[in-house]
C-alpha positions in Angstrom: -30.5 -58.5 -187.6 -30.9 -55.8 -190.2 -30.4 -53.1 -187.6 -27.1 -54.6 -186.5 -25.7 -54.7 -190.0 -26.7 -51.0 -190.5 -25.0 -50.0 -187.3 -21.7 -51.7 -188.2 -21.9 -50.1 -191.7 -22.4 -46.7 -190.2 -19.6 -47.2 -187.7 -17.2 -48.4 -190.4 -18.0 -45.4 -192.7 -17.5 -43.0 -189.8 -14.1 -44.6 -189.1 -13.1 -44.4 -192.8 -14.1 -40.7 -192.9 -11.9 -40.1 -189.8 -9.0 -41.9 -191.5 -9.4 -39.8 -194.6 -9.3 -36.5 -192.7 -5.8 -36.5 -191.2 -5.3 -33.7 -188.7 -3.1 -32.7 -185.8 -4.8 -31.6 -182.6 -3.7 -29.4 -179.7 -5.4 -27.5 -176.8 -4.9 -23.9 -176.0 -6.0 -22.1 -172.8 -6.4 -18.6 -171.5 -8.3 -17.5 -168.3 -11.3 -19.8 -168.4 -11.4 -20.3 -172.2 -10.4 -23.6 -173.7 -9.7 -24.0 -177.5 -9.4 -27.3 -179.2 -7.4 -26.7 -182.4 -7.1 -29.0 -185.4 -4.7 -28.4 -188.2 -5.4 -29.9 -191.7 -2.6 -29.7 -194.3 -5.0 -30.8 -197.1 -7.2 -27.7 -196.6 -5.4 -24.5 -197.4 -5.7 -21.0 -195.8 -9.0 -21.3 -193.9 -9.5 -20.7 -190.2 -12.9 -21.8 -188.9 -13.9 -21.1 -185.3 -17.1 -22.8 -183.9 -18.4 -23.4 -187.4 -17.9 -19.8 -188.5 -15.1 -18.1 -190.4 -12.8 -16.5 -187.8 -13.5 -13.0 -189.3 -17.2 -13.4 -188.4 -16.5 -14.9 -185.0 -14.0 -12.4 -183.9 -15.3 -9.0 -185.1 -12.4 -6.7 -184.2 -9.2 -6.4 -186.1 -7.0 -6.8 -183.0 -8.6 -10.1 -182.1 -8.2 -11.3 -185.7 -4.6 -10.2 -185.6 -4.0 -12.1 -182.4 -5.2 -15.3 -183.9 -3.1 -14.9 -187.1 0.2 -14.0 -185.3 1.6 -17.6 -185.0 0.7 -18.4 -188.6 2.2 -15.1 -190.0 5.4 -15.5 -188.1 5.9 -19.0 -189.4 4.7 -18.2 -193.0 2.0 -20.9 -192.9 -1.0 -18.7 -193.2 -2.1 -19.9 -196.6 -0.5 -23.3 -196.4 -2.7 -25.0 -193.7 -6.3 -25.1 -192.7 -7.4 -24.7 -189.1 -10.6 -25.7 -187.3 -11.2 -24.5 -183.8 -13.8 -25.3 -181.1 -13.5 -22.7 -178.3 -15.7 -22.4 -175.2 -15.7 -20.5 -171.9 -14.6 -17.0 -171.0 -15.0 -13.8 -173.0 -14.1 -13.0 -176.6 -10.7 -11.7 -175.7 -9.7 -14.7 -173.7 -11.0 -16.9 -176.4 -8.8 -15.3 -179.0 -5.8 -15.8 -176.6 -6.7 -19.4 -176.2 -7.0 -19.9 -179.9 -3.6 -18.3 -180.4 -2.0 -20.6 -177.8 -3.7 -23.6 -179.4 -2.5 -22.7 -182.9 1.0 -22.2 -181.7 1.0 -25.6 -180.0 -0.4 -27.4 -183.0 2.2 -25.8 -185.3 4.9 -27.0 -183.0 3.5 -30.6 -183.4 3.2 -30.1 -187.2 6.8 -28.9 -187.6 9.0 -29.4 -184.5 11.6 -26.9 -186.0 9.1 -24.1 -185.4 9.4 -24.5 -181.6 12.3 -22.1 -181.2 10.7 -19.1 -183.0 7.3 -19.7 -181.4 8.8 -19.9 -178.0 10.9 -16.8 -178.5 7.8 -14.8 -179.4 6.0 -16.2 -176.3 3.2 -18.0 -178.1 3.8 -21.4 -176.4 3.6 -19.9 -172.9 0.2 -20.4 -171.2 -1.0 -17.1 -169.7 -2.1 -18.3 -166.3 -3.6 -15.1 -165.0 -7.1 -15.6 -163.8 -9.6 -13.7 -161.7 -9.0 -14.0 -158.0 -11.8 -15.5 -155.9 -13.9 -13.5 -153.6 -13.1 -13.7 -149.9 -15.8 -13.7 -147.1 -16.1 -10.4 -145.3 -15.0 -8.5 -148.4 -17.1 -7.1 -151.3 -14.8 -8.4 -154.0 -11.5 -10.3 -154.0 -9.6 -7.5 -152.1 -12.1 -4.6 -151.8 -13.1 -4.2 -148.2 -16.2 -2.3 -146.9 -15.6 1.3 -146.0 -14.0 1.6 -142.6 -15.4 4.2 -140.2 -13.9 5.2 -136.9 -17.3 5.9 -135.1 
């Protein structure tokens, strides 16, 4: 009996915590990377990727710039907090997935931002992926060397 009451109490406290933390969620994709992005308007100016600050997770300036582009273009860089869980792919495709996810969550946050984000190409999913290997070939299109004799 005691265990049942503790379970219901823990479930109710978890639900109340979820209700207190209001966020908007969207998914961004690039190659094989998938980024789940949450936007909090109560938290200001932080971008956290997989539990780390995005400056630590993405070490190069170009990758950091890629992630910040949608926020800078919409002047929301210091006005919202973003939490991201990204998996799959390499570091470059992960940054592209995060940018796509941030753009999609900003569109949900303020529908008026759709036009500028779409004009810049941030809402478009980059569908380029690695081509599969075919039998008889060494790679997707590379054939073994042909010899006449």
